[in-house]
All heavy atoms as TSV, in Angstrom:
chain	resi	resn	atom	element	x	y	z
A	1	MET	N	N	107.305	96.611	98.537
A	1	MET	CA	C	106.182	95.792	98.831
A	1	MET	C	C	106.651	94.733	99.882
A	1	MET	O	O	107.719	94.254	99.762
A	1	MET	CB	C	105.688	95.090	97.559
A	1	MET	CG	C	104.528	94.229	97.630
A	1	MET	SD	S	103.032	95.264	97.627
A	1	MET	CE	C	101.851	94.058	98.158
A	2	ALA	N	N	105.777	94.454	100.776
A	2	ALA	CA	C	106.087	93.516	101.852
A	2	ALA	C	C	106.130	92.093	101.285
A	2	ALA	O	O	105.722	91.849	100.114
A	2	ALA	CB	C	105.071	93.577	102.957
A	3	ARG	N	N	106.571	91.155	102.108
A	3	ARG	CA	C	106.646	89.728	101.641
A	3	ARG	C	C	105.308	89.077	101.406
A	3	ARG	O	O	105.180	88.228	100.624
A	3	ARG	CB	C	107.427	88.911	102.656
A	3	ARG	CG	C	108.942	89.214	102.733
A	3	ARG	CD	C	109.583	88.305	103.773
A	3	ARG	NE	N	108.948	88.680	105.074
A	3	ARG	CZ	C	109.483	88.391	106.204
A	3	ARG	NH1	N	110.590	87.701	106.234
A	3	ARG	NH2	N	108.849	88.689	107.356
A	4	ASP	N	N	104.303	89.550	102.126
A	4	ASP	CA	C	102.973	88.964	101.977
A	4	ASP	C	C	101.940	90.079	102.186
A	4	ASP	O	O	102.268	91.145	102.646
A	4	ASP	CB	C	102.759	87.848	103.000
A	4	ASP	CG	C	102.925	88.204	104.403
A	4	ASP	OD1	O	102.104	89.010	104.910
A	4	ASP	OD2	O	103.933	87.779	105.027
A	5	ILE	N	N	100.737	89.784	101.764
A	5	ILE	CA	C	99.681	90.822	101.784
A	5	ILE	C	C	99.315	91.276	103.185
A	5	ILE	O	O	99.053	92.408	103.501
A	5	ILE	CB	C	98.421	90.401	100.972
A	5	ILE	CG1	C	97.573	91.605	100.563
A	5	ILE	CG2	C	97.632	89.348	101.676
A	5	ILE	CD1	C	98.261	92.607	99.710
A	6	ASP	N	N	99.368	90.348	104.163
A	6	ASP	CA	C	99.061	90.653	105.540
A	6	ASP	C	C	100.083	91.666	106.107
A	6	ASP	O	O	99.671	92.645	106.763
A	6	ASP	CB	C	98.990	89.410	106.437
A	6	ASP	CG	C	97.784	88.541	106.096
A	6	ASP	OD1	O	96.768	89.092	105.653
A	6	ASP	OD2	O	97.927	87.320	106.290
A	7	SER	N	N	101.328	91.500	105.814
A	7	SER	CA	C	102.391	92.409	106.255
A	7	SER	C	C	102.186	93.770	105.569
A	7	SER	O	O	102.342	94.819	106.221
A	7	SER	CB	C	103.757	91.854	105.977
A	7	SER	OG	O	104.028	90.693	106.706
A	8	HIS	N	N	101.843	93.749	104.339
A	8	HIS	CA	C	101.608	95.012	103.603
A	8	HIS	C	C	100.464	95.770	104.188
A	8	HIS	O	O	100.559	96.967	104.451
A	8	HIS	CB	C	101.313	94.731	102.136
A	8	HIS	CG	C	100.936	95.928	101.322
A	8	HIS	ND1	N	101.894	96.837	100.977
A	8	HIS	CD2	C	99.744	96.342	100.866
A	8	HIS	CE1	C	101.285	97.811	100.296
A	8	HIS	NE2	N	99.973	97.558	100.231
A	9	VAL	N	N	99.342	95.126	104.455
A	9	VAL	CA	C	98.183	95.772	105.116
A	9	VAL	C	C	98.571	96.346	106.473
A	9	VAL	O	O	98.209	97.499	106.843
A	9	VAL	CB	C	96.985	94.791	105.227
A	9	VAL	CG1	C	95.894	95.396	106.080
A	9	VAL	CG2	C	96.483	94.415	103.797
A	10	HIS	N	N	99.345	95.592	107.237
A	10	HIS	CA	C	99.791	96.084	108.541
A	10	HIS	C	C	100.592	97.368	108.409
A	10	HIS	O	O	100.442	98.353	109.099
A	10	HIS	CB	C	100.595	95.028	109.232
A	10	HIS	CG	C	101.169	95.434	110.573
A	10	HIS	ND1	N	100.407	95.628	111.695
A	10	HIS	CD2	C	102.404	95.759	110.931
A	10	HIS	CE1	C	101.127	96.057	112.649
A	10	HIS	NE2	N	102.354	96.141	112.264
A	11	ARG	N	N	101.585	97.366	107.432
A	11	ARG	CA	C	102.388	98.557	107.209
A	11	ARG	C	C	101.601	99.765	106.803
A	11	ARG	O	O	101.836	100.853	107.254
A	11	ARG	CB	C	103.494	98.251	106.186
A	11	ARG	CG	C	104.553	97.318	106.628
A	11	ARG	CD	C	105.565	97.097	105.556
A	11	ARG	NE	N	106.528	96.097	106.000
A	11	ARG	CZ	C	107.487	95.633	105.257
A	11	ARG	NH1	N	107.641	96.101	103.987
A	11	ARG	NH2	N	108.320	94.694	105.706
A	12	VAL	N	N	100.657	99.552	105.840
A	12	VAL	CA	C	99.827	100.615	105.388
A	12	VAL	C	C	98.953	101.181	106.549
A	12	VAL	O	O	98.837	102.340	106.747
A	12	VAL	CB	C	98.931	100.175	104.248
A	12	VAL	CG1	C	97.822	101.188	103.913
A	12	VAL	CG2	C	99.761	99.899	102.988
A	13	GLY	N	N	98.448	100.284	107.373
A	13	GLY	CA	C	97.610	100.678	108.493
A	13	GLY	C	C	98.370	101.546	109.496
A	13	GLY	O	O	97.784	102.358	110.205
A	14	ARG	N	N	99.682	101.370	109.556
A	14	ARG	CA	C	100.489	102.179	110.522
A	14	ARG	C	C	100.624	103.643	110.093
A	14	ARG	O	O	101.076	104.454	110.921
A	14	ARG	CB	C	101.828	101.518	110.701
A	14	ARG	CG	C	101.774	100.175	111.463
A	14	ARG	CD	C	103.114	99.607	111.717
A	14	ARG	NE	N	103.954	100.468	112.555
A	14	ARG	CZ	C	103.955	100.524	113.829
A	14	ARG	NH1	N	103.077	99.792	114.545
A	14	ARG	NH2	N	104.725	101.335	114.541
A	15	THR	N	N	100.292	103.995	108.837
A	15	THR	CA	C	100.420	105.295	108.360
A	15	THR	C	C	99.370	106.222	109.032
A	15	THR	O	O	99.570	107.448	109.046
A	15	THR	CB	C	100.372	105.406	106.847
A	15	THR	OG1	O	99.070	105.048	106.389
A	15	THR	CG2	C	101.479	104.626	106.237
A	16	GLY	N	N	98.250	105.706	109.442
A	16	GLY	CA	C	97.226	106.559	110.037
A	16	GLY	C	C	96.875	106.049	111.447
A	16	GLY	O	O	95.930	105.355	111.596
A	17	ARG	N	N	97.625	106.415	112.383
A	17	ARG	CA	C	97.461	105.915	113.731
A	17	ARG	C	C	96.795	106.923	114.659
A	17	ARG	O	O	96.847	108.107	114.411
A	17	ARG	CB	C	98.789	105.471	114.350
A	17	ARG	CG	C	99.427	104.360	113.467
A	17	ARG	CD	C	100.699	103.756	114.054
A	17	ARG	NE	N	100.701	103.329	115.358
A	17	ARG	CZ	C	100.299	102.183	115.838
A	17	ARG	NH1	N	99.836	101.244	114.983
A	17	ARG	NH2	N	100.426	101.796	117.077
A	18	ALA	N	N	96.136	106.337	115.669
A	18	ALA	CA	C	95.518	107.220	116.697
A	18	ALA	C	C	94.516	108.184	116.153
A	18	ALA	O	O	94.406	109.325	116.446
A	18	ALA	CB	C	96.570	107.929	117.501
A	19	GLY	N	N	93.756	107.713	115.136
A	19	GLY	CA	C	92.703	108.554	114.526
A	19	GLY	C	C	93.209	109.568	113.531
A	19	GLY	O	O	92.380	110.314	112.973
A	20	GLU	N	N	94.430	109.594	113.289
A	20	GLU	CA	C	94.965	110.529	112.301
A	20	GLU	C	C	94.999	109.916	110.886
A	20	GLU	O	O	95.038	108.725	110.733
A	20	GLU	CB	C	96.416	110.901	112.693
A	20	GLU	CG	C	96.594	111.624	113.956
A	20	GLU	CD	C	95.914	112.990	113.982
A	20	GLU	OE1	O	95.990	113.671	112.944
A	20	GLU	OE2	O	95.330	113.372	114.986
A	21	ASN	N	N	94.930	110.820	109.950
A	21	ASN	CA	C	95.004	110.366	108.508
A	21	ASN	C	C	96.427	110.125	108.138
A	21	ASN	O	O	97.388	110.759	108.662
A	21	ASN	CB	C	94.358	111.384	107.564
A	21	ASN	CG	C	92.883	111.467	107.740
A	21	ASN	OD1	O	92.240	110.455	108.072
A	21	ASN	ND2	N	92.281	112.594	107.495
A	22	GLY	N	N	96.602	109.272	107.209
A	22	GLY	CA	C	97.991	109.004	106.654
A	22	GLY	C	C	97.942	108.706	105.168
A	22	GLY	O	O	96.885	108.340	104.659
A	23	VAL	N	N	99.055	108.731	104.583
A	23	VAL	CA	C	99.213	108.398	103.143
A	23	VAL	C	C	100.267	107.324	103.037
A	23	VAL	O	O	101.320	107.419	103.627
A	23	VAL	CB	C	99.591	109.654	102.309
A	23	VAL	CG1	C	99.822	109.290	100.873
A	23	VAL	CG2	C	98.592	110.755	102.408
A	24	ALA	N	N	99.898	106.247	102.310
A	24	ALA	CA	C	100.880	105.213	102.120
A	24	ALA	C	C	101.138	105.010	100.620
A	24	ALA	O	O	100.217	105.132	99.800
A	24	ALA	CB	C	100.330	103.874	102.690
A	25	TYR	N	N	102.355	104.811	100.270
A	25	TYR	CA	C	102.826	104.530	98.882
A	25	TYR	C	C	103.343	103.097	98.819
A	25	TYR	O	O	104.068	102.724	99.770
A	25	TYR	CB	C	103.825	105.544	98.416
A	25	TYR	CG	C	103.351	106.966	98.338
A	25	TYR	CD1	C	103.454	107.788	99.444
A	25	TYR	CD2	C	102.717	107.423	97.188
A	25	TYR	CE1	C	102.993	109.071	99.349
A	25	TYR	CE2	C	102.281	108.747	97.117
A	25	TYR	CZ	C	102.451	109.571	98.236
A	25	TYR	OH	O	101.909	110.816	98.167
A	26	THR	N	N	103.078	102.397	97.767
A	26	THR	CA	C	103.585	101.120	97.525
A	26	THR	C	C	104.362	101.030	96.251
A	26	THR	O	O	103.880	101.368	95.189
A	26	THR	CB	C	102.399	100.042	97.493
A	26	THR	OG1	O	101.718	100.062	98.727
A	26	THR	CG2	C	102.973	98.689	97.312
A	27	LEU	N	N	105.636	100.579	96.378
A	27	LEU	CA	C	106.436	100.369	95.192
A	27	LEU	C	C	106.151	98.905	94.734
A	27	LEU	O	O	106.576	97.948	95.434
A	27	LEU	CB	C	107.908	100.605	95.419
A	27	LEU	CG	C	108.825	100.309	94.272
A	27	LEU	CD1	C	108.474	101.278	93.080
A	27	LEU	CD2	C	110.269	100.479	94.719
A	28	PHE	N	N	105.411	98.738	93.617
A	28	PHE	CA	C	105.082	97.435	93.152
A	28	PHE	C	C	105.871	97.155	91.899
A	28	PHE	O	O	105.787	97.930	90.899
A	28	PHE	CB	C	103.610	97.364	92.837
A	28	PHE	CG	C	103.075	96.079	92.491
A	28	PHE	CD1	C	102.598	95.192	93.467
A	28	PHE	CD2	C	103.050	95.653	91.161
A	28	PHE	CE1	C	102.111	93.923	93.130
A	28	PHE	CE2	C	102.577	94.375	90.805
A	28	PHE	CZ	C	102.085	93.526	91.784
A	29	THR	N	N	106.688	96.083	91.888
A	29	THR	CA	C	107.547	95.745	90.703
A	29	THR	C	C	107.222	94.335	90.237
A	29	THR	O	O	106.325	93.671	90.835
A	29	THR	CB	C	109.001	95.779	91.132
A	29	THR	OG1	O	109.305	94.688	92.004
A	29	THR	CG2	C	109.412	97.057	91.794
A	30	THR	N	N	107.819	93.930	89.176
A	30	THR	CA	C	107.567	92.646	88.583
A	30	THR	C	C	107.858	91.518	89.584
A	30	THR	O	O	107.297	90.411	89.512
A	30	THR	CB	C	108.375	92.432	87.294
A	30	THR	OG1	O	109.738	92.643	87.586
A	30	THR	CG2	C	107.883	93.331	86.204
A	31	LYS	N	N	108.722	91.799	90.531
A	31	LYS	CA	C	109.028	90.761	91.583
A	31	LYS	C	C	107.792	90.509	92.493
A	31	LYS	O	O	107.775	89.561	93.185
A	31	LYS	CB	C	110.169	91.258	92.430
A	31	LYS	CG	C	111.501	91.315	91.708
A	31	LYS	CD	C	112.633	91.772	92.611
A	31	LYS	CE	C	113.915	91.900	91.883
A	31	LYS	NZ	N	114.975	92.434	92.668
A	32	ASP	N	N	106.866	91.448	92.481
A	32	ASP	CA	C	105.681	91.379	93.352
A	32	ASP	C	C	104.433	90.781	92.692
A	32	ASP	O	O	103.371	90.762	93.291
A	32	ASP	CB	C	105.333	92.706	93.914
A	32	ASP	CG	C	106.556	93.365	94.613
A	32	ASP	OD1	O	107.143	92.662	95.481
A	32	ASP	OD2	O	106.870	94.492	94.334
A	33	GLU	N	N	104.580	90.279	91.405
A	33	GLU	CA	C	103.449	89.788	90.742
A	33	GLU	C	C	102.524	88.801	91.446
A	33	GLU	O	O	101.344	88.820	91.331
A	33	GLU	CB	C	103.826	89.207	89.376
A	33	GLU	CG	C	104.262	90.216	88.353
A	33	GLU	CD	C	104.722	89.517	87.052
A	33	GLU	OE1	O	104.887	88.312	87.002
A	33	GLU	OE2	O	104.856	90.274	86.027
A	34	ARG	N	N	103.138	87.966	92.276
A	34	ARG	CA	C	102.457	86.956	93.021
A	34	ARG	C	C	101.429	87.497	93.983
A	34	ARG	O	O	100.495	86.909	94.398
A	34	ARG	CB	C	103.408	86.047	93.709
A	34	ARG	CG	C	104.221	86.715	94.765
A	34	ARG	CD	C	105.338	85.773	95.403
A	34	ARG	NE	N	106.203	86.541	96.180
A	34	ARG	CZ	C	105.945	87.050	97.403
A	34	ARG	NH1	N	104.791	86.898	97.890
A	34	ARG	NH2	N	106.834	87.707	98.033
A	35	LEU	N	N	101.627	88.817	94.366
A	35	LEU	CA	C	100.693	89.469	95.295
A	35	LEU	C	C	99.715	90.362	94.581
A	35	LEU	O	O	98.869	90.993	95.294
A	35	LEU	CB	C	101.556	90.292	96.292
A	35	LEU	CG	C	102.507	89.526	97.140
A	35	LEU	CD1	C	103.370	90.476	97.951
A	35	LEU	CD2	C	101.797	88.553	98.078
A	36	ALA	N	N	99.736	90.393	93.256
A	36	ALA	CA	C	98.803	91.363	92.526
A	36	ALA	C	C	97.384	91.095	92.839
A	36	ALA	O	O	96.632	92.098	93.117
A	36	ALA	CB	C	99.110	91.243	91.069
A	37	GLY	N	N	96.896	89.948	92.762
A	37	GLY	CA	C	95.456	89.681	92.992
A	37	GLY	C	C	95.071	90.045	94.397
A	37	GLY	O	O	93.999	90.641	94.622
A	38	ALA	N	N	95.862	89.661	95.381
A	38	ALA	CA	C	95.569	89.980	96.754
A	38	ALA	C	C	95.535	91.481	97.001
A	38	ALA	O	O	94.749	91.995	97.745
A	38	ALA	CB	C	96.544	89.305	97.693
A	39	LEU	N	N	96.466	92.191	96.324
A	39	LEU	CA	C	96.511	93.678	96.486
A	39	LEU	C	C	95.294	94.306	95.823
A	39	LEU	O	O	94.716	95.226	96.459
A	39	LEU	CB	C	97.791	94.207	95.800
A	39	LEU	CG	C	98.007	95.728	95.943
A	39	LEU	CD1	C	97.975	96.154	97.428
A	39	LEU	CD2	C	99.355	96.079	95.360
A	40	VAL	N	N	94.842	93.827	94.697
A	40	VAL	CA	C	93.590	94.296	94.092
A	40	VAL	C	C	92.449	94.208	95.079
A	40	VAL	O	O	91.669	95.091	95.283
A	40	VAL	CB	C	93.281	93.593	92.791
A	40	VAL	CG1	C	91.875	93.889	92.248
A	40	VAL	CG2	C	94.328	93.962	91.672
A	41	GLN	N	N	92.314	92.965	95.572
A	41	GLN	CA	C	91.173	92.690	96.558
A	41	GLN	C	C	91.266	93.600	97.774
A	41	GLN	O	O	90.284	94.097	98.260
A	41	GLN	CB	C	91.149	91.230	96.870
A	41	GLN	CG	C	90.753	90.385	95.662
A	41	GLN	CD	C	90.834	88.890	96.013
A	41	GLN	OE1	O	91.390	88.452	96.981
A	41	GLN	NE2	N	90.310	88.078	95.110
A	42	SER	N	N	92.551	93.772	98.271
A	42	SER	CA	C	92.716	94.526	99.481
A	42	SER	C	C	92.359	95.983	99.200
A	42	SER	O	O	91.644	96.650	100.055
A	42	SER	CB	C	94.205	94.458	99.927
A	42	SER	OG	O	94.409	95.253	101.051
A	43	LEU	N	N	92.781	96.501	98.137
A	43	LEU	CA	C	92.447	97.923	97.744
A	43	LEU	C	C	90.924	98.106	97.600
A	43	LEU	O	O	90.348	99.125	98.060
A	43	LEU	CB	C	93.098	98.340	96.423
A	43	LEU	CG	C	94.640	98.558	96.565
A	43	LEU	CD1	C	95.257	98.689	95.179
A	43	LEU	CD2	C	94.961	99.764	97.402
A	44	GLU	N	N	90.264	97.218	96.942
A	44	GLU	CA	C	88.859	97.285	96.777
A	44	GLU	C	C	88.037	97.226	98.107
A	44	GLU	O	O	87.122	97.978	98.324
A	44	GLU	CB	C	88.327	96.238	95.799
A	44	GLU	CG	C	88.673	96.593	94.352
A	44	GLU	CD	C	87.638	96.238	93.363
A	44	GLU	OE1	O	86.972	95.179	93.618
A	44	GLU	OE2	O	87.467	96.935	92.387
A	45	MET	N	N	88.521	96.314	98.986
A	45	MET	CA	C	87.815	96.196	100.288
A	45	MET	C	C	88.003	97.538	101.102
A	45	MET	O	O	87.142	97.869	101.885
A	45	MET	CB	C	88.418	95.031	101.067
A	45	MET	CG	C	87.928	93.715	100.462
A	45	MET	SD	S	88.381	92.210	101.424
A	45	MET	CE	C	89.689	92.656	102.487
A	46	ALA	N	N	89.031	98.222	100.856
A	46	ALA	CA	C	89.313	99.550	101.522
A	46	ALA	C	C	88.710	100.702	100.763
A	46	ALA	O	O	88.986	101.854	101.083
A	46	ALA	CB	C	90.785	99.694	101.734
A	47	ASN	N	N	87.918	100.395	99.699
A	47	ASN	CA	C	87.291	101.462	98.835
A	47	ASN	C	C	88.394	102.409	98.246
A	47	ASN	O	O	88.183	103.611	98.177
A	47	ASN	CB	C	86.281	102.246	99.647
A	47	ASN	CG	C	85.138	101.387	100.047
A	47	ASN	OD1	O	84.643	100.610	99.179
A	47	ASN	ND2	N	84.646	101.545	101.238
A	48	GLN	N	N	89.518	101.847	97.872
A	48	GLN	CA	C	90.583	102.603	97.235
A	48	GLN	C	C	90.514	102.370	95.720
A	48	GLN	O	O	90.041	101.373	95.292
A	48	GLN	CB	C	91.948	102.173	97.759
A	48	GLN	CG	C	92.107	102.437	99.260
A	48	GLN	CD	C	91.976	103.891	99.629
A	48	GLN	OE1	O	92.651	104.743	99.038
A	48	GLN	NE2	N	91.153	104.220	100.551
A	49	LYS	N	N	91.069	103.295	95.003
A	49	LYS	CA	C	91.136	103.169	93.539
A	49	LYS	C	C	92.100	102.103	93.133
A	49	LYS	O	O	93.227	102.073	93.730
A	49	LYS	CB	C	91.535	104.499	92.885
A	49	LYS	CG	C	91.574	104.465	91.368
A	49	LYS	CD	C	91.961	105.715	90.792
A	49	LYS	CE	C	92.009	105.591	89.293
A	49	LYS	NZ	N	92.576	106.715	88.623
A	50	VAL	N	N	91.714	101.233	92.233
A	50	VAL	CA	C	92.601	100.100	91.763
A	50	VAL	C	C	93.054	100.488	90.374
A	50	VAL	O	O	92.237	100.535	89.436
A	50	VAL	CB	C	91.834	98.742	91.796
A	50	VAL	CG1	C	92.768	97.684	91.315
A	50	VAL	CG2	C	91.347	98.469	93.200
A	51	PRO	N	N	94.332	100.709	90.183
A	51	PRO	CA	C	94.834	101.039	88.839
A	51	PRO	C	C	94.602	99.940	87.841
A	51	PRO	O	O	94.725	98.728	88.149
A	51	PRO	CB	C	96.368	101.228	89.036
A	51	PRO	CG	C	96.487	101.503	90.484
A	51	PRO	CD	C	95.401	100.673	91.144
A	52	ASP	N	N	94.161	100.284	86.581
A	52	ASP	CA	C	93.920	99.324	85.582
A	52	ASP	C	C	95.147	98.466	85.326
A	52	ASP	O	O	95.055	97.238	85.044
A	52	ASP	CB	C	93.539	99.987	84.226
A	52	ASP	CG	C	92.163	100.643	84.413
A	52	ASP	OD1	O	91.344	100.221	85.216
A	52	ASP	OD2	O	91.944	101.603	83.594
A	53	THR	N	N	96.299	99.017	85.451
A	53	THR	CA	C	97.570	98.300	85.214
A	53	THR	C	C	97.770	97.183	86.225
A	53	THR	O	O	98.122	96.142	85.889
A	53	THR	CB	C	98.777	99.284	85.293
A	53	THR	OG1	O	98.604	100.350	84.381
A	53	THR	CG2	C	100.070	98.537	84.964
A	54	LEU	N	N	97.409	97.418	87.492
A	54	LEU	CA	C	97.514	96.437	88.512
A	54	LEU	C	C	96.485	95.253	88.219
A	54	LEU	O	O	96.870	94.098	88.387
A	54	LEU	CB	C	97.233	97.003	89.907
A	54	LEU	CG	C	97.294	96.010	91.068
A	54	LEU	CD1	C	98.615	95.378	91.165
A	54	LEU	CD2	C	96.949	96.724	92.384
A	55	VAL	N	N	95.308	95.606	87.803
A	55	VAL	CA	C	94.364	94.539	87.407
A	55	VAL	C	C	94.881	93.740	86.273
A	55	VAL	O	O	94.799	92.498	86.253
A	55	VAL	CB	C	92.943	95.179	87.018
A	55	VAL	CG1	C	92.009	94.139	86.521
A	55	VAL	CG2	C	92.370	95.896	88.237
A	56	ALA	N	N	95.495	94.343	85.272
A	56	ALA	CA	C	96.043	93.654	84.150
A	56	ALA	C	C	97.215	92.750	84.575
A	56	ALA	O	O	97.323	91.597	84.095
A	56	ALA	CB	C	96.565	94.625	83.072
A	57	ILE	N	N	98.023	93.174	85.451
A	57	ILE	CA	C	99.125	92.373	85.974
A	57	ILE	C	C	98.600	91.189	86.789
A	57	ILE	O	O	98.970	90.021	86.560
A	57	ILE	CB	C	100.095	93.186	86.901
A	57	ILE	CG1	C	100.851	94.190	86.024
A	57	ILE	CG2	C	101.063	92.279	87.688
A	57	ILE	CD1	C	101.569	95.238	86.830
A	58	ALA	N	N	97.547	91.425	87.547
A	58	ALA	CA	C	96.916	90.328	88.343
A	58	ALA	C	C	96.333	89.295	87.430
A	58	ALA	O	O	96.486	88.093	87.651
A	58	ALA	CB	C	95.903	90.890	89.311
A	59	ARG	N	N	95.642	89.707	86.380
A	59	ARG	CA	C	95.086	88.798	85.395
A	59	ARG	C	C	96.159	87.982	84.689
A	59	ARG	O	O	96.063	86.753	84.555
A	59	ARG	CB	C	94.206	89.512	84.389
A	59	ARG	CG	C	92.899	89.965	85.032
A	59	ARG	CD	C	91.927	90.286	83.840
A	59	ARG	NE	N	90.669	90.759	84.387
A	59	ARG	CZ	C	89.744	90.036	84.921
A	59	ARG	NH1	N	89.924	88.717	85.055
A	59	ARG	NH2	N	88.621	90.595	85.371
A	60	ALA	N	N	97.146	88.652	84.219
A	60	ALA	CA	C	98.255	88.054	83.517
A	60	ALA	C	C	99.013	87.008	84.306
A	60	ALA	O	O	99.451	85.988	83.840
A	60	ALA	CB	C	99.247	89.088	82.900
A	61	SER	N	N	99.162	87.320	85.611
A	61	SER	CA	C	99.906	86.420	86.507
A	61	SER	C	C	99.027	85.258	87.041
A	61	SER	O	O	99.536	84.380	87.695
A	61	SER	CB	C	100.500	87.177	87.641
A	61	SER	OG	O	99.482	87.698	88.543
A	62	GLY	N	N	97.741	85.344	86.789
A	62	GLY	CA	C	96.817	84.273	87.268
A	62	GLY	C	C	96.495	84.376	88.719
A	62	GLY	O	O	95.989	83.461	89.318
A	63	THR	N	N	96.708	85.549	89.310
A	63	THR	CA	C	96.470	85.678	90.794
A	63	THR	C	C	95.113	86.367	91.074
A	63	THR	O	O	94.757	86.581	92.232
A	63	THR	CB	C	97.543	86.519	91.474
A	63	THR	OG1	O	97.660	87.844	90.863
A	63	THR	CG2	C	98.918	85.814	91.334
A	64	LEU	N	N	94.342	86.743	90.033
A	64	LEU	CA	C	93.066	87.382	90.210
A	64	LEU	C	C	91.985	86.380	89.776
A	64	LEU	O	O	92.067	85.864	88.660
A	64	LEU	CB	C	92.944	88.647	89.382
A	64	LEU	CG	C	91.758	89.528	89.678
A	64	LEU	CD1	C	91.773	90.044	91.100
A	64	LEU	CD2	C	91.798	90.739	88.701
A	65	ARG	N	N	90.966	86.220	90.619
A	65	ARG	CA	C	89.956	85.200	90.293
A	65	ARG	C	C	89.275	85.546	89.018
A	65	ARG	O	O	89.102	86.729	88.644
A	65	ARG	CB	C	88.948	85.056	91.417
A	65	ARG	CG	C	88.122	86.313	91.674
A	65	ARG	CD	C	87.231	86.108	92.913
A	65	ARG	NE	N	86.279	87.218	92.993
A	65	ARG	CZ	C	86.576	88.413	93.561
A	65	ARG	NH1	N	87.735	88.596	93.982
A	65	ARG	NH2	N	85.612	89.294	93.621
A	66	GLN	N	N	88.879	84.517	88.229
A	66	GLN	CA	C	88.214	84.711	86.929
A	66	GLN	C	C	86.947	85.546	86.985
A	66	GLN	O	O	86.717	86.281	86.069
A	66	GLN	CB	C	87.938	83.342	86.320
A	66	GLN	CG	C	89.123	82.628	85.814
A	66	GLN	CD	C	89.773	83.295	84.607
A	66	GLN	OE1	O	90.756	83.962	84.758
A	66	GLN	NE2	N	89.238	83.106	83.479
A	67	SER	N	N	86.199	85.456	88.032
A	67	SER	CA	C	84.953	86.091	88.177
A	67	SER	C	C	85.102	87.556	88.681
A	67	SER	O	O	84.130	88.141	89.058
A	67	SER	CB	C	83.980	85.324	89.049
A	67	SER	OG	O	84.564	85.263	90.422
A	68	TYR	N	N	86.305	88.078	88.768
A	68	TYR	CA	C	86.571	89.418	89.311
A	68	TYR	C	C	85.712	90.453	88.611
A	68	TYR	O	O	85.569	90.440	87.355
A	68	TYR	CB	C	88.018	89.826	89.134
A	68	TYR	CG	C	88.289	91.253	89.447
A	68	TYR	CD1	C	88.320	91.664	90.821
A	68	TYR	CD2	C	88.502	92.132	88.479
A	68	TYR	CE1	C	88.557	92.989	91.090
A	68	TYR	CE2	C	88.746	93.493	88.798
A	68	TYR	CZ	C	88.776	93.890	90.053
A	68	TYR	OH	O	88.992	95.231	90.395
A	69	SER	N	N	85.077	91.268	89.354
A	69	SER	CA	C	84.294	92.365	88.762
A	69	SER	C	C	84.643	93.606	89.623
A	69	SER	O	O	84.779	93.615	90.795
A	69	SER	CB	C	82.812	92.134	88.805
A	69	SER	OG	O	82.289	92.029	90.136
A	70	ARG	N	N	84.726	94.730	88.907
A	70	ARG	CA	C	85.102	95.957	89.566
A	70	ARG	C	C	83.790	96.722	89.886
A	70	ARG	O	O	83.036	97.116	88.988
A	70	ARG	CB	C	85.976	96.805	88.577
A	70	ARG	CG	C	86.375	98.137	89.214
A	70	ARG	CD	C	87.273	98.875	88.297
A	70	ARG	NE	N	88.530	98.117	88.269
A	70	ARG	CZ	C	89.644	98.578	87.705
A	70	ARG	NH1	N	89.585	99.633	87.012
A	70	ARG	NH2	N	90.737	97.884	87.748
A	71	ARG	N	N	83.577	96.926	91.145
A	71	ARG	CA	C	82.414	97.669	91.671
A	71	ARG	C	C	81.121	97.341	90.939
A	71	ARG	O	O	80.416	98.153	90.428
A	71	ARG	CB	C	82.717	99.151	91.561
A	71	ARG	CG	C	83.760	99.667	92.497
A	71	ARG	CD	C	84.086	101.110	92.259
A	71	ARG	NE	N	85.074	101.729	93.156
A	71	ARG	CZ	C	86.235	101.304	93.527
A	71	ARG	NH1	N	86.598	100.140	93.242
A	71	ARG	NH2	N	87.051	101.997	94.243
A	72	GLY	N	N	80.906	95.974	90.827
A	72	GLY	CA	C	79.664	95.505	90.305
A	72	GLY	C	C	79.604	95.375	88.785
A	72	GLY	O	O	78.708	94.911	88.263
A	73	GLN	N	N	80.685	95.842	88.120
A	73	GLN	CA	C	80.719	95.696	86.662
A	73	GLN	C	C	81.683	94.544	86.264
A	73	GLN	O	O	82.810	94.569	86.696
A	73	GLN	CB	C	81.190	96.977	86.016
A	73	GLN	CG	C	80.298	98.166	86.274
A	73	GLN	CD	C	80.812	99.406	85.602
A	73	GLN	OE1	O	81.945	99.454	85.192
A	73	GLN	NE2	N	80.015	100.465	85.563
A	74	HIS	N	N	81.088	93.578	85.545
A	74	HIS	CA	C	81.898	92.453	85.184
A	74	HIS	C	C	82.972	92.825	84.201
A	74	HIS	O	O	82.718	93.518	83.185
A	74	HIS	CB	C	81.008	91.372	84.615
A	74	HIS	CG	C	81.804	90.054	84.352
A	74	HIS	ND1	N	82.248	89.358	85.377
A	74	HIS	CD2	C	82.203	89.470	83.236
A	74	HIS	CE1	C	82.868	88.244	84.913
A	74	HIS	NE2	N	82.824	88.310	83.577
A	75	ILE	N	N	84.244	92.466	84.410
A	75	ILE	CA	C	85.316	92.740	83.537
A	75	ILE	C	C	85.748	91.454	82.847
A	75	ILE	O	O	86.020	90.500	83.503
A	75	ILE	CB	C	86.523	93.333	84.275
A	75	ILE	CG1	C	86.101	94.671	84.840
A	75	ILE	CG2	C	87.712	93.531	83.344
A	75	ILE	CD1	C	87.088	95.280	85.783
A	76	LEU	N	N	85.751	91.439	81.552
A	76	LEU	CA	C	86.147	90.218	80.816
A	76	LEU	C	C	87.611	90.042	80.692
A	76	LEU	O	O	88.432	90.834	80.683
A	76	LEU	CB	C	85.507	90.207	79.444
A	76	LEU	CG	C	83.991	90.221	79.449
A	76	LEU	CD1	C	83.459	90.309	78.036
A	76	LEU	CD2	C	83.438	88.987	80.111
């Protein structure tokens, strides 16, 4: 995982250049908890699947806003 979410998005974006498709993998560890909420939001904005585990980590670390809802469904 990159040092910040902007760098991560930039790296992921480089996987599909010049109109080509690409696949990006992210190794997310406990050292990256501070970026969990931003990663959830980034994935959702890109219409990507957000793993339940990542949402749980973001909630536990306090980095996901309280009013977070997944695709229009409120999650408590």
